[in-house]
C-alpha positions as CSV (number, residue, x, y, z in Angstrom):
1,X,103.3,73.9,135.6
2,X,101.8,77.1,134.0
3,X,98.3,78.1,135.0
4,X,95.6,77.7,132.3
5,X,93.1,80.5,131.7
6,X,90.0,79.8,133.6
7,X,87.0,78.5,131.6
8,X,88.8,78.5,128.3
9,X,89.6,75.3,126.4
10,X,93.1,75.1,124.8
11,X,93.2,76.5,121.2
12,X,92.9,73.8,118.6
13,X,95.9,72.9,116.5
14,X,95.6,74.4,113.1
15,X,96.2,72.5,109.9
16,X,98.6,73.1,107.1
17,X,95.7,74.4,105.0
18,X,94.7,76.8,107.8
19,X,98.2,78.1,108.2
20,X,98.5,78.5,104.5
21,X,95.2,80.4,104.2
22,X,96.1,82.7,107.1
23,X,99.6,83.4,105.7
24,X,98.1,84.2,102.2
25,X,95.5,86.5,103.8
26,X,98.2,88.4,105.7
27,X,100.3,88.8,102.6
28,X,97.2,90.1,100.8
29,X,96.7,92.7,103.5
30,X,93.0,92.1,103.3
31,X,90.6,91.5,106.2
32,X,88.8,88.2,106.9
33,X,85.4,89.8,106.2
34,X,86.6,91.3,102.9
35,X,88.1,88.0,101.7
36,X,85.2,85.9,103.0
37,X,82.7,88.1,101.1
38,X,84.9,87.8,98.0
39,X,84.9,84.0,98.4
40,X,81.1,83.9,99.1
41,X,81.5,82.4,102.6
42,X,80.7,83.9,106.0
43,X,83.5,85.3,108.1
44,X,83.0,82.7,110.8
45,X,83.6,79.9,108.2
46,X,86.8,81.7,107.1
47,X,88.0,81.8,110.7
48,X,87.2,78.1,111.1
49,X,89.3,77.3,108.0
50,X,92.3,79.3,109.4
51,X,92.0,77.8,112.9
52,X,91.8,74.2,111.6
53,X,88.2,73.6,112.9
54,X,87.3,73.0,109.3
55,X,90.1,70.9,107.9
56,X,88.4,69.5,104.8
57,X,86.6,72.2,102.8
58,X,84.8,71.1,99.7
59,X,86.3,71.6,96.2
60,X,84.0,74.5,95.4
61,X,85.0,76.2,98.7
62,X,88.7,75.6,98.1
63,X,88.3,77.1,94.6
64,X,86.4,80.1,96.0
65,X,89.0,80.7,98.7
66,X,91.9,80.4,96.2
67,X,90.2,82.8,93.8
68,X,89.6,85.3,96.7
69,X,93.3,85.1,97.5
70,X,94.3,85.4,93.8
71,X,96.0,82.1,93.6
72,X,95.4,78.7,91.9
73,X,93.9,75.8,93.9
74,X,97.0,73.8,93.0
75,X,99.1,76.1,95.3
76,X,97.0,75.2,98.3
77,X,98.0,72.3,100.7
78,X,95.8,69.2,100.3
79,X,92.9,68.5,102.7
80,X,93.8,66.8,105.9
81,X,93.7,63.0,106.2
82,X,90.6,61.7,107.9
83,X,91.3,59.4,110.8
């Protein structure tokens, strides 16, 4: 059994939306701070979107993120189901 890093919790599983946002950001070749500023959100929030810690952003946030990435909201995966 592999050793776990001491004192670090396992990384959360990302969401389809988080993976999509990260892939779109990498394709854009822009940094998180630059895109976050363009979308009007803080960098920490953008990282939370990519990591899946924020799986259900509001419609205005989804629209702002899509606009910052230069795509339509309809291209984004849907929000995650709440359990």
